[in-house]
ROVO-583817 format. One line per 8 residues: their letters; for each residue x, y, z of C-alpha. Coordinates in Angstrom, 2 decimals, decimal comma, always signed. Example, Ala and Ser with C-alpha at 12.3 -4.5 7.8 and 13.67 -1.06 7.14 Angstrom:
BEGIN
as	+12,30:-4,50:+7,80 ~ +13,67:-1,06:+7,14 .
REM end
This chain:
BEGIN
madsffqp	-56,38:+37,54:+3,29 ~ -53,76:+34,87:+2,64 ~ -50,03:+35,56:+2,77 ~ -48,38:+35,88:-0,67 ~ -45,85:+33,22:+0,37 ~ -48,64:+30,63:+0,27 ~ -49,88:+31,36:-3,24 ~ -49,69:+28,53:-5,81 .
vsamelar	-47,45:+28,83:-8,85 ~ -49,50:+30,10:-11,79 ~ -49,48:+28,23:-15,10 ~ -49,32:+31,68:-16,69 ~ -45,77:+31,88:-15,29 ~ -44,55:+28,26:-15,25 ~ -46,01:+25,65:-17,59 ~ -47,98:+22,93:-15,84 .
fagipafm	-45,63:+20,18:-17,01 ~ -42,61:+21,95:-15,47 ~ -41,41:+22,17:-11,90 ~ -41,66:+19,83:-8,92 ~ -45,25:+18,61:-8,51 ~ -46,89:+19,73:-5,27 ~ -50,56:+19,67:-4,33 ~ -52,19:+22,51:-6,29 .
rlpilhme	-48,64:+23,85:-6,98 ~ -48,49:+25,18:-3,42 ~ -45,29:+25,58:-1,38 ~ -44,04:+22,33:+0,17 ~ -43,32:+22,71:+3,88 ~ -41,95:+20,22:+6,39 ~ -43,08:+20,39:+10,00 ~ -39,91:+22,22:+11,10 .
heritdve	-40,17:+24,90:+8,41 ~ -39,98:+28,46:+9,74 ~ -43,37:+29,29:+8,18 ~ -45,24:+26,21:+9,46 ~ -46,88:+28,26:+12,21 ~ -48,59:+30,37:+9,54 ~ -50,23:+27,43:+7,75 ~ -54,00:+27,28:+8,18 .
lgivgipw	-54,85:+24,46:+5,78 ~ -52,43:+21,63:+5,09 ~ -52,75:+19,12:+2,27 ~ -51,27:+15,76:+3,25 ~ -50,76:+12,44:+1,49 ~ -51,17:+9,07:+3,18 ~ -49,62:+6,65:+0,64 ~ -50,80:+3,42:+2,19 .
dggttnrp	-53,27:+0,67:+1,31 ~ -52,52:-1,98:+3,91 ~ -56,22:-2,26:+4,75 ~ -57,24:-3,17:+1,20 ~ -59,12:-6,46:+0,86 ~ -59,09:-6,86:-2,94 ~ -57,64:-4,58:-5,63 ~ -54,60:-2,71:-4,26 .
garhgprq	-52,85:+0,41:-5,50 ~ -54,31:+3,26:-3,44 ~ -50,86:+3,70:-1,88 ~ -49,92:+5,31:-5,20 ~ -52,89:+7,69:-5,06 ~ -51,25:+10,72:-3,41 ~ -48,42:+10,86:-5,95 ~ -50,79:+10,65:-8,93 .
lrdnstmi	-53,15:+13,19:-7,38 ~ -50,25:+15,59:-6,82 ~ -49,16:+15,25:-10,42 ~ -52,67:+15,88:-11,77 ~ -53,19:+18,82:-9,42 ~ -50,98:+20,99:-11,63 ~ -54,16:+21,46:-13,69 ~ -56,00:+23,17:-10,82 .
ramnpvtg	-56,46:+26,93:-11,05 ~ -56,91:+29,41:-8,21 ~ -60,66:+30,08:-8,23 ~ -63,93:+28,15:-8,29 ~ -66,02:+30,14:-10,79 ~ -69,27:+28,39:-9,80 ~ -69,14:+29,14:-6,07 ~ -66,94:+32,22:-6,33 .
vapfsmvn	-64,54:+30,82:-3,74 ~ -60,84:+31,62:-4,18 ~ -59,41:+29,45:-1,39 ~ -55,76:+30,44:-1,78 ~ -56,71:+34,08:-1,27 ~ -58,72:+33,25:+1,87 ~ -56,39:+31,04:+3,92 ~ -52,72:+30,05:+3,98 .
cadlgdva	-52,47:+26,65:+2,28 ~ -49,43:+24,39:+1,88 ~ -48,46:+20,88:+0,81 ~ -47,19:+19,25:+4,01 ~ -45,86:+16,13:+2,31 ~ -46,72:+12,54:+3,14 ~ -47,09:+10,61:+6,35 ~ -44,35:+7,96:+6,30 .
pnpvdied	-46,19:+4,60:+6,41 ~ -44,93:+1,20:+7,51 ~ -45,97:-1,02:+4,59 ~ -45,61:-4,22:+6,64 ~ -47,40:-3,18:+9,86 ~ -51,00:-1,95:+9,94 ~ -51,20:-0,77:+13,54 ~ -47,81:+0,95:+13,42 .
tldrvtrf	-48,96:+2,86:+10,34 ~ -52,19:+3,86:+12,08 ~ -50,17:+5,17:+15,03 ~ -47,85:+7,12:+12,71 ~ -50,81:+8,79:+11,02 ~ -52,41:+9,71:+14,35 ~ -49,16:+11,25:+15,62 ~ -48,78:+13,30:+12,43 .
ytdlrtrn	-52,35:+14,62:+12,57 ~ -52,13:+15,27:+16,31 ~ -49,24:+17,59:+15,48 ~ -51,45:+19,34:+12,91 ~ -54,27:+19,70:+15,43 ~ -52,00:+21,21:+18,09 ~ -50,78:+23,72:+15,47 ~ -54,40:+24,52:+14,50 .
itpltagg	-53,85:+23,33:+10,91 ~ -56,99:+22,03:+9,19 ~ -56,12:+18,93:+7,12 ~ -57,17:+17,94:+3,62 ~ -55,94:+14,41:+2,97 ~ -55,23:+12,36:-0,14 ~ -55,40:+8,61:+0,53 ~ -54,64:+5,83:+0,61 .
dhlttlpv	-57,35:+3,30:+1,34 ~ -60,31:+4,12:+3,56 ~ -58,76:+2,71:+6,71 ~ -56,52:+5,80:+6,70 ~ -59,47:+7,92:+7,86 ~ -59,59:+6,15:+11,23 ~ -56,23:+7,39:+12,57 ~ -57,00:+10,90:+11,29 .
lralaasg	-60,21:+10,87:+13,31 ~ -58,30:+9,61:+16,35 ~ -56,26:+12,80:+16,21 ~ -58,99:+15,29:+15,33 ~ -61,56:+13,90:+17,80 ~ -59,16:+13,73:+20,74 ~ -61,21:+16,28:+22,69 ~ -64,63:+14,92:+21,74 .
pvgliqfd	-66,58:+13,21:+18,96 ~ -67,15:+14,92:+15,63 ~ -69,93:+14,66:+13,10 ~ -69,17:+12,73:+9,93 ~ -70,37:+13,06:+6,34 ~ -69,35:+10,03:+4,28 ~ -69,76:+9,86:+0,50 ~ -69,28:+6,21:-0,41 .
shtdlfdt	-70,79:+3,19:-2,10 ~ -69,99:+1,05:+0,98 ~ -70,77:+1,56:+4,66 ~ -67,36:+0,37:+5,92 ~ -69,20:-0,62:+9,10 ~ -68,30:-4,31:+9,28 ~ -66,84:-5,65:+12,51 ~ -64,08:-7,97:+11,28 .
yfgghkft	-62,64:-9,63:+8,19 ~ -60,63:-12,81:+7,68 ~ -61,17:-14,50:+11,01 ~ -61,32:-11,59:+13,42 ~ -59,11:-8,85:+11,96 ~ -60,58:-5,50:+13,00 ~ -58,56:-3,13:+10,80 ~ -59,40:-3,18:+7,09 .
hgtpfrra	-60,87:-0,61:+4,72 ~ -64,25:-2,23:+5,38 ~ -64,23:-1,56:+9,15 ~ -62,97:+1,99:+9,92 ~ -66,28:+3,59:+10,83 ~ -67,34:+0,72:+13,09 ~ -64,11:+1,36:+15,00 ~ -64,63:+5,15:+14,90 .
veeglvdp	-68,06:+4,86:+16,53 ~ -66,89:+2,27:+19,06 ~ -63,93:+4,46:+20,04 ~ -66,15:+7,50:+20,55 ~ -64,53:+9,46:+17,72 ~ -67,76:+10,02:+15,80 ~ -71,19:+10,90:+17,17 ~ -73,45:+8,35:+15,43 .
krfvqigi	-76,41:+10,72:+15,72 ~ -74,43:+13,20:+13,59 ~ -73,13:+10,62:+11,11 ~ -74,56:+10,41:+7,58 ~ -73,59:+8,01:+4,79 ~ -74,63:+8,91:+1,24 ~ -74,57:+6,74:-1,89 ~ -74,59:+3,23:-0,42 .
rgtaynte	-75,14:+0,53:-3,05 ~ -73,87:-2,71:-4,57 ~ -74,24:-6,39:-3,80 ~ -73,83:-7,42:-0,17 ~ -72,52:-10,21:+2,02 ~ -75,47:-9,67:+4,38 ~ -77,22:-6,78:+6,13 ~ -75,15:-6,85:+9,32 .
diewgeaq	-73,37:-3,57:+8,60 ~ -76,60:-1,71:+7,79 ~ -78,43:-3,10:+10,81 ~ -75,59:-2,26:+13,19 ~ -75,25:+1,25:+11,80 ~ -78,93:+2,06:+11,98 ~ -79,08:+0,68:+15,53 ~ -76,43:+3,23:+16,52 .
giriirie	-78,43:+6,06:+14,95 ~ -76,37:+6,48:+11,77 ~ -78,38:+7,89:+8,86 ~ -77,71:+5,66:+5,85 ~ -78,89:+7,06:+2,51 ~ -78,82:+4,54:-0,31 ~ -78,17:+5,64:-3,85 ~ -81,81:+5,08:-4,81 .
elfdrgid	-82,95:+7,57:-2,19 ~ -80,36:+10,11:-3,32 ~ -81,58:+9,91:-6,91 ~ -85,29:+9,77:-6,00 ~ -85,18:+12,80:-3,70 ~ -82,46:+14,76:-5,47 ~ -79,19:+16,23:-4,23 ~ -80,66:+19,46:-2,85 .
dvmnevre	-83,21:+17,71:-0,64 ~ -80,80:+15,05:+0,61 ~ -78,01:+17,51:+1,37 ~ -80,44:+19,77:+3,23 ~ -81,16:+16,79:+5,49 ~ -77,44:+16,15:+5,87 ~ -76,92:+19,75:+6,97 ~ -79,70:+19,43:+9,54 .
ivgmqpty	-78,21:+16,23:+10,96 ~ -74,65:+17,49:+11,43 ~ -75,66:+21,03:+12,38 ~ -72,97:+23,62:+13,07 ~ -70,86:+21,51:+15,39 ~ -67,42:+20,28:+14,23 ~ -67,80:+17,85:+11,34 ~ -65,41:+15,83:+9,19 .
ctydidfv	-66,03:+14,82:+5,56 ~ -64,67:+11,62:+4,06 ~ -65,07:+11,04:+0,33 ~ -64,42:+7,63:-1,20 ~ -63,91:+7,95:-4,96 ~ -66,06:+4,83:-5,42 ~ -69,05:+7,01:-4,49 ~ -68,82:+8,04:-8,15 .
dptyapgt	-69,97:+5,66:-10,89 ~ -67,07:+3,61:-12,32 ~ -67,80:+5,02:-15,77 ~ -66,18:+8,19:-14,40 ~ -63,92:+6,64:-11,73 ~ -62,78:+3,14:-12,72 ~ -59,44:+3,44:-10,95 ~ -60,45:+2,27:-7,50 .
gtpeiggp	-60,32:-0,89:-5,44 ~ -64,02:-1,74:-5,11 ~ -66,07:-0,07:-7,87 ~ -69,88:-0,26:-7,80 ~ -72,13:+0,56:-10,75 ~ -75,15:+2,85:-10,53 ~ -73,48:+5,85:-8,94 ~ -73,42:+9,62:-9,51 .
nsfqaqqv	-71,74:+11,22:-12,49 ~ -68,80:+13,60:-12,15 ~ -70,99:+16,72:-12,04 ~ -73,18:+15,29:-9,29 ~ -69,99:+14,33:-7,46 ~ -69,07:+18,03:-7,36 ~ -72,56:+19,17:-6,43 ~ -72,75:+17,23:-3,17 .
irkmsgln	-69,55:+18,89:-1,96 ~ -70,73:+22,38:-2,84 ~ -73,85:+21,76:-0,75 ~ -71,62:+21,55:+2,35 ~ -70,73:+25,23:+2,06 ~ -71,10:+26,97:+5,42 ~ -70,75:+23,87:+7,59 ~ -68,21:+23,79:+10,42 .
lvgadlve	-65,82:+21,40:+8,70 ~ -62,65:+20,50:+10,61 ~ -61,07:+18,34:+7,91 ~ -61,72:+16,21:+4,86 ~ -60,20:+13,44:+2,79 ~ -60,42:+11,87:-0,67 ~ -59,51:+8,18:-0,64 ~ -59,26:+4,98:-2,69 .
vsppfdpd	-57,84:+6,36:-5,95 ~ -55,81:+3,45:-7,35 ~ -53,58:+4,49:-10,28 ~ -52,78:+0,91:-11,41 ~ -56,47:+0,56:-12,33 ~ -56,62:+4,06:-13,84 ~ -54,75:+3,71:-17,15 ~ -55,77:+7,07:-18,64 .
ggtawlgi	-55,51:+9,02:-15,38 ~ -59,17:+10,07:-15,46 ~ -59,94:+8,86:-11,94 ~ -57,04:+10,82:-10,47 ~ -58,09:+13,92:-12,41 ~ -61,61:+13,58:-11,04 ~ -60,17:+12,94:-7,59 ~ -58,03:+16,07:-7,49 .
slmfellc	-60,91:+18,12:-8,91 ~ -63,08:+16,91:-6,02 ~ -60,25:+17,71:-3,60 ~ -60,32:+21,28:-4,90 ~ -64,06:+21,42:-4,17 ~ -63,32:+20,13:-0,65 ~ -60,56:+22,72:-0,32 ~ -63,07:+25,45:-1,14 .
vlaqaida	-65,59:+24,45:+1,55 ~ -62,79:+23,93:+4,09 ~ -61,41:+27,40:+3,33 ~ -64,87:+28,85:+3,92 ~ -65,09:+27,02:+7,26 ~ -61,67:+28,26:+8,38 ~ -62,52:+31,81:+7,32 ~ -65,79:+31,64:+9,28 .
rh	-63,95:+30,46:+12,41 ~ -61,72:+33,54:+12,14 .
REM end
């Protein structure tokens, strides 16, 4: 049972448009706060898009997601999960990025998440571009590789961009496998689609043992069947989930850097997360929401709604580890 200190502010008591915006209207704690040792699940922003190769703006994602999260209520009526009653949750603020230095920013993120890991705080992250997942994995996989479930329209498995640069939002999972952060035999990508430069990323990934599920296979087999396979692949060992908003069709999520047509709708986007219930999840993120390309705020609203679904399955995992 969660501590009453960590309960979100109810819109029945304070109107949603009032107050200081925090993720899900939770208490905001800094790492020296006297109650930090009681936090079990921390929501963190990484406002950085220095790995973006085309349309920027994901650095503004965490702030917009926070603002939209005032619409989130305390219970998931479909799954019956009430995460704020199960575990102590808090908004732990943002990692301070260096907007002019990629590798310094990666190091800053890793240090921040290493602190979370040593305090046994499970992270739920709002990005930021997809390169931000790499330094998170460097922290969480410090004692051994984790499994990885990636919802995305792109593999992000390329080796380099622009004449040998190894750190972009198109390369993080190549680096994660090379660095031994992710077990490629327990790594599944779902939703891959779109035009391609070549097949180098797919061929490299499959050669490592990564299971790559294209969007056609997801639709042909159905979500239940595909997610049952995903569960079998990752098993009950520690697993991380990374969710790129461009997994969703741009009809529902236009505000992102690299949209690809032919994706799932917003309901299907929720369903795949709910099918992870019961897995041993050690963290999750939602990345690539770009407010400058999201004029009506719909992408951010979808993004924070999906973060709530991720919060629910993470809370279940933490509760099971108790």
